[in-house]
C-alpha positions as CSV (number, residue, x, y, z in Angstrom):
1,M,0.0,0.0,0.0
2,D,1.5,3.3,-1.1
3,I,0.6,6.3,1.1
4,N,1.2,9.6,-0.6
5,P,0.4,12.5,1.7
6,G,0.2,14.9,-1.3
7,N,-2.5,12.7,-2.9
8,S,-6.0,13.8,-1.8
9,Q,-8.0,11.2,-3.6
10,L,-9.6,9.8,-0.4
11,P,-13.1,8.4,-0.9
12,T,-15.8,10.9,-0.2
13,H,-19.0,9.7,1.4
14,P,-22.3,11.5,0.9
15,A,-24.2,12.8,3.9
16,P,-26.3,10.1,5.6
17,Q,-30.0,10.1,4.6
18,T,-32.9,9.3,6.8
19,M,-36.0,7.2,5.8
20,Y,-37.9,10.5,5.4
21,D,-35.3,11.7,2.8
22,Y,-35.9,8.5,0.7
23,A,-39.7,8.7,1.0
24,K,-40.1,12.4,0.5
25,P,-41.9,13.1,-2.8
26,T,-40.2,15.2,-5.3
27,L,-41.6,17.0,-8.3
28,I,-38.3,17.8,-10.0
29,G,-38.6,16.7,-13.6
30,V,-42.1,15.4,-13.3
31,E,-44.7,16.6,-15.7
32,S,-48.3,17.2,-14.7
33,S,-50.7,14.4,-15.5
34,I,-53.5,17.0,-15.9
35,V,-53.6,18.2,-19.4
36,G,-56.2,20.8,-20.4
37,P,-58.2,20.2,-23.5
38,I,-57.4,22.1,-26.6
39,I,-59.7,25.1,-27.2
40,A,-60.4,26.0,-30.8
41,K,-61.9,29.4,-29.8
42,N,-59.2,32.1,-29.9
43,N,-61.0,34.6,-27.6
44,F,-61.9,32.2,-24.8
45,E,-62.0,34.1,-21.5
46,I,-63.3,33.4,-18.1
47,K,-64.8,36.6,-16.7
48,S,-63.4,38.0,-13.5
49,N,-66.9,37.9,-11.8
50,T,-67.0,34.1,-12.4
51,I,-63.6,33.7,-10.8
52,Q,-64.7,35.9,-7.9
53,K,-67.9,33.8,-7.5
54,V,-65.8,30.6,-7.2
55,Q,-63.4,32.3,-4.7
56,Q,-66.3,33.6,-2.6
57,Y,-68.5,30.6,-2.5
58,V,-66.4,27.5,-3.2
59,Q,-63.2,27.5,-1.2
60,F,-61.3,24.5,0.0
61,D,-58.5,24.8,2.6
62,G,-57.5,21.1,2.8
63,L,-58.3,20.9,6.5
64,Q,-59.2,17.5,8.1
65,D,-62.8,18.5,8.9
66,E,-63.5,19.6,5.3
67,D,-65.2,17.2,2.9
68,S,-63.3,17.1,-0.5
69,N,-66.2,15.3,-2.2
70,A,-68.6,18.0,-1.1
71,H,-66.2,20.7,-2.3
72,L,-66.0,19.1,-5.8
73,A,-69.8,18.7,-5.9
74,H,-70.3,22.3,-5.0
75,F,-67.6,23.4,-7.4
76,L,-69.2,21.5,-10.3
77,E,-72.6,22.9,-9.4
78,I,-71.2,26.4,-9.8
79,C,-69.5,25.5,-13.0
80,N,-72.7,24.2,-14.5
81,T,-74.5,27.5,-14.1
82,F,-72.8,29.1,-17.1
83,N,-71.8,28.1,-20.6
84,I,-69.3,29.5,-23.1
85,N,-70.1,28.7,-26.7
86,S,-67.6,26.4,-28.5
87,V,-65.8,25.6,-25.2
88,I,-66.3,22.2,-23.5
89,D,-67.2,22.2,-19.8
90,D,-64.0,20.4,-18.8
91,A,-61.9,23.2,-20.2
92,I,-63.7,25.7,-18.1
93,S,-63.7,23.6,-15.0
94,L,-59.9,22.8,-15.3
95,R,-59.1,26.5,-15.6
96,L,-61.4,27.5,-12.7
97,F,-60.4,24.8,-10.2
98,P,-57.2,26.4,-8.9
99,F,-59.3,29.4,-7.8
100,S,-61.3,27.2,-5.5
101,L,-58.3,26.2,-3.5
102,R,-56.5,28.2,-0.8
103,N,-54.0,27.8,2.0
104,K,-52.8,24.2,2.5
105,A,-54.9,22.8,-0.4
106,K,-53.3,25.3,-2.9
């Protein structure tokens, strides 16, 4: 065994990781599985009063005592009250849904 004090090629060990580090979800390099439908209409716009209606009446915080199924049912009920010609309902719902979330759920 040759020991050369000038040679600094000692093996380096990475910092130890806990089980939490291995199980922790990461979104780096992951694409969203939610893809909005293509809208043929060029002037598609959700009015600000519609967004305000969702923000005012259909908010979900993600708390334990909140019912996510009831939130979705109420959200869809609001979405079904209006129609935009040449735009499918899913396109409208997918664009409005983030406005129904706040705090932990966002």
